[in-house]
C-alpha positions as CSV (number, residue, x, y, z in Angstrom):
1,M,47.5,84.2,8.2
2,K,44.9,83.9,5.5
3,T,42.2,81.2,5.5
4,I,41.8,78.9,2.5
5,R,38.5,80.7,1.6
6,R,40.1,84.2,1.8
7,K,43.1,83.2,-0.2
8,Y,41.0,81.3,-2.8
9,L,38.7,84.3,-3.2
10,S,41.6,86.7,-3.4
11,L,43.3,84.7,-6.2
12,F,39.9,84.4,-8.0
13,V,39.3,88.1,-7.9
14,A,42.9,88.9,-9.0
15,E,42.8,86.4,-11.8
16,T,39.4,87.5,-13.0
17,L,40.3,91.2,-13.0
18,L,43.5,90.4,-14.9
19,V,41.5,88.4,-17.5
20,M,39.0,91.3,-17.7
21,L,41.8,93.8,-18.3
22,V,43.4,91.5,-21.0
23,V,40.0,91.1,-22.7
24,L,39.3,94.8,-22.7
25,V,42.8,95.5,-24.1
26,L,42.5,92.9,-26.8
27,F,39.0,94.0,-27.7
28,N,40.1,97.6,-28.1
29,A,43.2,96.6,-30.0
30,A,41.1,94.5,-32.3
31,M,38.5,97.2,-32.8
32,Y,41.2,99.8,-33.5
33,V,42.7,97.6,-36.2
34,Y,39.3,96.8,-37.6
35,L,38.2,100.4,-37.7
36,D,41.5,101.5,-39.2
37,R,41.3,98.9,-42.0
38,S,37.6,99.5,-42.6
39,A,38.1,103.3,-42.8
40,R,41.0,102.9,-45.3
41,K,39.0,100.4,-47.4
42,E,35.8,102.5,-47.4
43,L,37.8,105.6,-48.3
44,K,39.5,103.9,-51.2
45,A,36.2,102.5,-52.4
46,A,34.4,105.9,-52.2
47,F,37.4,107.6,-53.7
48,S,37.5,105.4,-56.8
49,T,33.8,105.6,-57.3
50,M,33.2,109.3,-56.7
51,Q,36.4,110.5,-58.4
52,V,35.2,109.8,-61.9
53,L,31.8,111.6,-61.2
54,V,33.5,114.7,-59.8
55,E,36.0,114.9,-62.6
56,R,33.3,114.4,-65.2
57,Q,31.3,117.2,-63.7
58,L,34.3,119.5,-63.6
59,M,35.1,118.7,-67.2
60,I,31.6,119.6,-68.4
61,S,31.7,123.2,-67.0
62,A,34.0,125.6,-65.3
63,F,34.1,125.5,-61.6
64,S,32.7,129.0,-61.2
65,D,29.4,128.0,-62.8
66,D,26.5,127.9,-60.4
67,N,25.3,124.8,-62.1
68,T,28.6,123.1,-61.3
69,D,28.3,124.0,-57.6
70,S,24.8,122.7,-57.4
71,A,25.9,119.5,-59.1
72,L,28.8,119.0,-56.7
73,Q,26.4,119.6,-53.8
74,G,24.2,116.8,-55.2
75,L,27.2,114.5,-55.5
76,S,28.2,115.3,-51.9
77,A,24.6,114.5,-50.7
78,A,24.6,111.3,-52.8
79,L,28.0,110.3,-51.2
80,T,26.6,110.9,-47.7
81,A,23.5,108.9,-48.4
82,S,25.3,106.1,-50.3
83,R,26.0,102.6,-48.9
84,L,29.7,103.3,-49.3
85,S,30.0,105.5,-46.2
86,G,27.9,108.2,-44.6
87,S,31.0,109.6,-42.9
88,I,33.0,110.4,-46.1
89,K,33.0,113.9,-47.5
90,F,34.9,115.4,-50.4
91,F,36.5,118.8,-50.8
92,I,38.0,120.8,-53.7
93,F,41.0,123.0,-53.2
94,D,42.8,125.4,-55.5
95,E,46.5,125.2,-56.1
96,S,47.2,127.2,-52.9
97,F,44.9,124.9,-50.9
98,Q,42.1,127.4,-50.5
99,V,38.8,125.7,-50.1
100,L,36.6,126.0,-53.3
101,F,34.0,123.5,-52.4
102,P,31.9,123.5,-50.3
103,R,31.4,127.2,-50.0
104,Q,30.6,126.9,-46.3
105,T,33.0,124.7,-44.3
106,S,31.5,125.3,-40.9
107,G,30.1,122.1,-39.4
108,T,32.0,119.9,-41.8
109,L,35.1,117.7,-41.2
110,L,37.3,120.5,-42.4
111,T,38.8,121.6,-39.1
112,E,42.0,123.7,-38.8
113,T,44.0,120.6,-37.8
114,L,42.8,118.6,-40.8
115,L,43.3,121.6,-43.1
116,E,47.0,121.8,-41.9
117,D,47.5,118.1,-42.6
118,I,45.9,118.4,-46.0
119,R,48.2,121.3,-46.9
120,G,51.2,119.4,-45.7
121,A,50.4,116.4,-47.9
122,D,52.1,115.9,-51.2
123,F,49.2,114.8,-53.4
124,D,51.3,115.2,-56.6
125,A,53.7,112.5,-55.4
126,K,51.2,110.4,-53.5
127,A,48.0,110.7,-55.4
128,G,45.2,108.5,-54.0
129,E,47.2,107.4,-50.9
130,V,45.2,107.2,-47.6
131,I,46.7,109.4,-44.9
132,R,45.7,109.4,-41.2
133,A,45.1,112.7,-39.5
134,G,44.6,112.6,-35.7
135,N,42.8,109.7,-34.0
136,T,39.5,109.7,-36.0
137,T,40.1,111.2,-39.5
138,Y,41.5,109.8,-42.7
139,F,41.9,111.5,-46.1
140,S,43.1,110.9,-49.6
141,G,43.4,113.3,-52.6
142,I,44.6,113.8,-56.2
143,P,45.5,116.7,-58.4
144,F,43.2,117.6,-61.3
145,E,42.9,120.3,-64.0
146,E,39.4,121.6,-64.7
147,L,37.9,122.8,-68.0
148,A,39.4,126.3,-67.7
149,G,42.9,124.8,-67.1
150,I,43.0,125.7,-63.4
151,K,44.8,123.1,-61.2
152,L,42.6,121.8,-58.5
153,Y,42.9,119.1,-55.7
154,I,40.0,116.8,-54.9
155,V,40.3,115.5,-51.3
156,F,38.1,112.8,-49.7
157,A,38.0,112.6,-45.9
158,A,36.4,110.1,-43.5
159,D,35.5,110.7,-39.9
160,L,35.4,107.8,-37.4
161,T,34.2,109.7,-34.4
162,D,30.8,107.9,-34.3
163,S,32.6,104.6,-34.6
164,R,34.9,105.5,-31.7
165,E,32.0,106.5,-29.6
166,M,30.3,103.2,-30.3
167,V,33.5,101.4,-29.2
168,Y,33.5,103.4,-26.0
169,A,29.9,102.4,-25.4
170,L,30.7,98.7,-26.1
171,N,33.6,99.0,-23.6
172,W,31.2,100.2,-20.9
173,M,28.7,97.4,-21.8
174,L,31.5,94.8,-21.8
175,A,32.9,96.0,-18.5
176,A,29.4,95.9,-17.0
177,V,28.8,92.4,-18.2
178,M,32.2,91.4,-16.8
179,L,31.5,92.9,-13.4
180,V,28.2,91.0,-13.3
181,A,30.0,87.8,-14.2
182,L,32.6,88.7,-11.5
183,G,29.9,89.0,-8.9
184,I,28.3,85.7,-9.9
185,G,31.7,84.0,-10.1
186,F,32.6,85.4,-6.7
187,F,29.5,84.0,-5.2
188,F,30.1,80.5,-6.6
189,A,33.8,80.7,-5.8
190,G,32.9,81.5,-2.2
191,A,30.6,78.5,-2.1
192,A,33.3,76.3,-3.5
193,A,35.9,77.6,-1.1
194,K,33.6,77.0,1.8
195,G,33.0,73.5,0.5
196,I,36.7,72.9,0.8
197,S,37.5,74.8,4.0
198,R,34.7,73.4,6.2
199,P,35.6,69.7,5.7
200,L,39.3,70.7,6.3
201,Q,38.3,72.5,9.5
202,R,36.5,69.4,10.7
203,V,39.6,67.3,9.9
204,C,41.8,69.8,11.8
205,A,39.5,69.5,14.8
206,Q,39.9,65.7,14.6
207,A,43.6,66.1,14.3
208,E,43.7,68.2,17.5
209,E,41.7,65.5,19.3
210,I,44.2,62.9,18.1
211,G,47.0,65.1,19.2
212,K,45.5,65.2,22.7
213,G,45.5,61.4,22.8
214,N,41.8,60.9,21.9
215,F,42.2,58.5,19.1
216,V,38.6,58.7,17.9
217,P,37.4,57.5,14.4
218,V,37.6,60.3,11.9
219,P,34.2,61.0,10.1
220,Q,34.5,60.4,6.4
221,E,33.9,63.3,4.0
222,Q,32.7,62.4,0.5
223,S,32.5,66.0,-0.9
224,L,35.9,65.8,-2.7
225,R,38.1,62.9,-3.6
226,E,41.2,64.5,-2.1
227,I,39.5,65.3,1.2
228,A,37.9,61.8,1.3
229,S,41.4,60.4,0.9
230,L,42.8,62.7,3.6
231,C,40.0,61.6,6.0
232,K,40.6,58.0,5.2
233,S,44.4,58.4,5.9
234,M,43.6,60.3,9.1
235,D,41.3,57.5,10.3
236,E,43.9,54.9,9.5
237,M,46.5,56.9,11.3
238,S,44.2,57.3,14.3
239,A,43.6,53.5,14.4
240,R,47.3,52.8,14.2
241,L,48.0,55.3,17.0
242,R,45.2,53.8,19.1
243,A,46.7,50.3,18.6
244,S,50.2,51.6,19.3
245,D,49.0,53.4,22.4
246,Q,47.3,50.3,23.7
247,A,50.3,48.2,22.9
248,Q,52.5,50.7,24.7
249,R,50.3,50.7,27.7
250,L,50.2,46.9,27.7
251,F,54.0,46.9,27.3
252,L,54.5,49.2,30.2
253,Q,52.1,47.2,32.3
254,N,53.8,43.9,31.5
255,A,57.3,45.3,31.8
256,S,56.6,46.8,35.2
257,H,55.1,43.4,36.3
258,E,58.1,41.5,35.0
259,L,60.5,43.9,36.7
260,R,58.5,44.0,40.0
261,T,58.4,40.2,40.4
262,P,62.2,39.6,40.7
263,L,62.6,42.8,42.6
264,M,60.0,41.8,45.2
265,S,61.6,38.4,45.5
266,I,65.1,40.0,46.0
267,Q,63.7,42.4,48.5
268,G,61.8,39.7,50.4
269,Y,64.9,37.4,50.8
270,A,67.2,40.4,51.5
271,E,64.9,41.5,54.4
272,A,64.7,37.9,55.7
273,I,68.5,37.7,55.8
274,E,68.7,41.1,57.4
275,A,66.2,40.0,60.1
276,D,68.0,36.7,60.6
277,L,65.0,34.7,59.4
278,G,65.0,31.5,57.5
279,D,66.9,28.3,57.9
280,D,69.5,28.6,55.1
281,P,70.9,32.0,54.2
282,K,72.8,30.4,51.3
283,E,69.6,29.3,49.7
284,A,68.2,32.8,50.0
285,A,71.4,34.2,48.4
286,H,71.1,31.7,45.6
287,I,67.5,32.9,44.9
288,I,68.6,36.5,45.0
289,R,71.4,35.8,42.5
290,A,69.0,33.9,40.2
291,E,66.5,36.7,40.3
292,S,69.2,39.3,39.7
293,I,70.4,37.4,36.6
294,R,66.8,37.2,35.4
295,L,66.3,40.9,36.0
296,N,69.6,41.7,34.2
297,A,68.6,39.7,31.2
298,L,65.2,41.4,31.1
299,V,66.8,44.9,31.2
300,G,69.2,43.8,28.5
301,E,66.3,42.8,26.3
302,L,64.5,46.0,26.9
303,L,67.7,48.0,26.0
304,T,68.3,45.9,22.9
305,L,64.7,46.4,21.6
306,S,64.9,50.1,22.4
307,R,68.1,50.5,20.4
308,M,66.6,48.6,17.4
309,E,63.5,50.8,17.4
310,N,65.3,54.1,17.8
311,S,69.0,54.5,17.0
312,F,70.4,51.1,16.0
313,D,73.5,51.5,13.9
314,C,73.2,48.8,11.3
315,K,76.6,47.7,9.9
316,P,76.1,45.2,7.1
317,E,79.1,43.1,6.0
318,A,79.8,40.1,3.8
319,L,79.2,36.9,5.7
320,D,79.0,33.1,5.0
321,L,75.6,32.1,6.4
322,A,76.5,28.4,6.4
323,E,79.6,29.0,8.5
324,L,77.7,31.4,10.9
325,L,74.9,28.8,11.4
326,S,77.5,26.2,12.4
327,E,79.0,28.7,14.9
328,Y,75.5,29.5,16.3
329,A,74.7,25.8,16.7
330,Y,77.9,25.5,18.7
331,R,76.9,28.5,20.9
332,L,73.4,27.0,21.5
333,E,74.8,23.6,22.4
334,G,75.4,24.7,26.0
335,L,71.7,25.7,26.4
336,A,70.7,22.4,24.8
337,I,72.7,20.5,27.4
338,K,71.3,22.6,30.2
339,E,67.7,21.9,28.9
340,K,68.6,18.3,28.3
341,K,67.7,18.5,24.7
342,R,69.5,17.4,21.5
343,L,70.4,20.1,18.9
344,I,70.7,18.9,15.3
345,F,72.2,21.1,12.6
346,E,72.0,20.1,8.9
347,T,72.9,21.9,5.7
348,G,72.9,20.5,2.2
349,V,74.6,23.5,0.7
350,G,78.1,24.9,0.7
351,S,79.1,28.5,1.1
352,V,76.1,30.9,1.3
353,P,77.2,34.5,0.9
354,V,75.0,37.2,2.4
355,T,75.3,40.9,3.3
356,A,74.0,41.5,6.8
357,D,74.7,42.8,10.3
358,E,76.1,39.8,12.3
359,R,74.5,41.1,15.5
360,L,71.0,41.1,13.9
361,L,71.6,37.7,12.4
362,W,72.3,36.2,15.8
363,Q,69.2,37.8,17.3
364,M,66.9,36.6,14.5
365,I,68.3,33.0,14.6
366,G,69.4,32.6,18.2
367,N,66.2,33.8,19.9
368,P,63.8,31.5,18.0
369,A,66.3,28.6,18.5
370,S,66.4,29.3,22.3
371,N,62.6,29.3,22.3
372,C,62.5,26.0,20.6
373,L,65.0,24.5,23.0
374,R,62.9,25.7,25.9
375,Y,59.7,24.0,24.7
376,A,61.0,21.0,22.8
377,E,60.4,17.5,24.2
378,S,63.7,16.1,23.2
379,E,65.3,17.7,20.1
380,V,65.6,20.8,18.0
381,E,66.6,20.8,14.3
382,I,68.2,23.7,12.4
383,T,68.4,23.3,8.6
384,L,69.7,25.6,5.8
385,S,68.7,25.4,2.1
386,L,68.5,27.6,-1.0
387,E,65.4,28.5,-3.0
388,D,65.8,30.8,-6.1
389,G,68.6,32.9,-4.7
390,T,67.1,33.0,-1.2
391,A,68.6,31.3,1.9
392,V,65.9,29.5,3.9
393,I,66.5,28.6,7.5
394,H,64.1,26.3,9.3
395,I,64.2,25.9,13.1
396,R,61.9,23.0,14.3
397,D,61.1,21.5,17.7
398,D,59.1,18.4,18.7
399,G,57.2,20.2,21.4
400,P,53.5,21.1,21.7
401,G,53.7,23.9,19.1
402,F,51.5,27.0,19.1
403,S,47.8,27.1,19.7
404,E,45.7,28.7,17.0
405,A,44.9,31.6,19.3
406,D,48.6,32.2,20.2
407,L,50.0,31.9,16.6
408,P,49.1,35.5,15.5
409,H,50.7,36.9,18.6
410,V,54.0,35.0,19.0
411,F,56.0,38.1,18.1
412,D,54.1,40.5,20.3
413,R,56.0,42.0,23.2
414,F,55.5,40.2,26.5
415,Y,52.9,38.0,25.0
416,K,52.1,35.0,27.2
417,G,50.5,32.0,25.5
418,K,49.3,28.8,26.9
419,G,52.0,27.6,29.3
420,G,54.4,30.3,28.1
421,N,56.3,33.0,29.8
422,F,56.5,36.8,29.4
423,G,59.4,37.8,27.3
424,L,60.9,39.9,24.5
425,G,63.1,37.4,22.7
426,L,60.8,36.7,19.7
427,S,59.9,40.4,19.4
428,I,63.6,41.2,19.2
429,A,64.1,38.5,16.5
430,K,61.2,39.9,14.5
431,K,62.6,43.5,14.7
432,A,66.1,42.2,13.7
433,A,64.6,40.5,10.7
434,E,62.9,43.7,9.6
435,L,66.1,45.7,10.0
436,S,68.0,43.1,7.9
437,G,65.4,43.0,5.1
438,A,64.7,39.4,6.0
439,E,61.5,37.6,6.7
440,L,60.7,35.7,9.9
441,S,57.5,33.7,10.3
442,A,56.2,31.1,12.8
443,S,53.9,28.1,12.1
444,N,53.1,24.6,13.3
445,G,54.8,21.6,11.7
446,P,53.7,18.0,11.7
447,K,55.0,18.0,15.3
448,G,56.0,21.1,17.2
449,A,56.7,24.7,16.3
450,V,58.5,25.8,13.1
451,F,60.3,29.1,12.6
452,E,61.2,30.1,9.0
453,I,63.8,32.7,8.1
454,R,64.3,33.9,4.5
455,I,67.4,36.0,3.7
456,K,68.5,37.2,0.2
457,T,71.8,35.9,-0.9
458,D,74.5,38.2,-2.3
459,A,76.7,36.6,-5.0
460,K,78.8,39.7,-5.0
461,A,79.6,39.5,-1.3
462,R,83.3,38.5,-0.7
463,V,83.7,36.7,2.6
464,S,87.0,37.4,4.2
């Protein structure tokens, strides 16, 4: 498996080489087009300028005159030295395309290949047209009759060999410059890749530590914004895992304590009965039964909370909250009688349609109400009202309320406040509210504790 640095450098080299290749191809294509157009343009310019001079010289005297040959040599030298083009030469052929001028063709542009192309050209039909011969040679010609009436052909030819060699040299120079740039870019790309991979390696090392259960703070990297964001997220995750781990340890500690207390009581009284100790076996049996009920309730709460946090199958349905609250108040009446408290239920609204899971509604309303009945001095009040399409339920008692230190922890598992008992009821109510999309909060009223539950109403819900 490749490292980030290796993959980054591989991509950089591949992309750079591809760009270099494209640049070289485009450069050569552009130079090819430029040289082709320049050769044709220069050939036409030289042709139009020198044609008149050559024709004039041939009209003055017959081609066989020595003076004419010398004059044409001078014109050829002038063409070579002119600003028009030093690579353009002209030739004169007879009607059978035998070379008449220059007398010596060795060392000139007139190769056998060019001569064959010239002989194959139709200058009578295409007089003055620029024709390409091979990769580096262009020519153009016209028919002409000299003073003695002999038909001649004047042909101008341009050679781009020097220009092509210059392009080849430029290619090598351009390739060398690109290779130097590639080397410099490779160095800086390697440094940039290292600047990315090293912080990530440190983050990976921290992630391994977190995976081992060492929820240490993650050092912050400020080299890149994305890495800084990753380090911040990792640090926040580590903090949450650390808090969750501590909460789990505390939960297990408190749960084991809560389970051990009734079990030890049951074991002690069972051993006393077995050894025929104690004055009243019925009293011991009564305590064993009470502790068993308490133990069963605790296990039930543990199972309920576990289902809610892992695989609770939420089944929302259309419900009338006002009607349900009335039913819940009737259920709680038995506990109120047992606790010798008065339960008051008031609603100033009619039907309140909501869409929710009835099991969750009972947990989020019944558990806080049971808590209030346990700590109230004389009465508990449950009210229902509407605020901007939201059903608001208040459960109030006239007890001592929550202390400022206990208030942030009332929904924590097995939290024991001042004068309170370990339990999971309020934690279950909070989780039920979260699963239902409702809001559950606790505060202190003018006298006693106040639980507030907010549930969105659903006007489309049809209560059966």
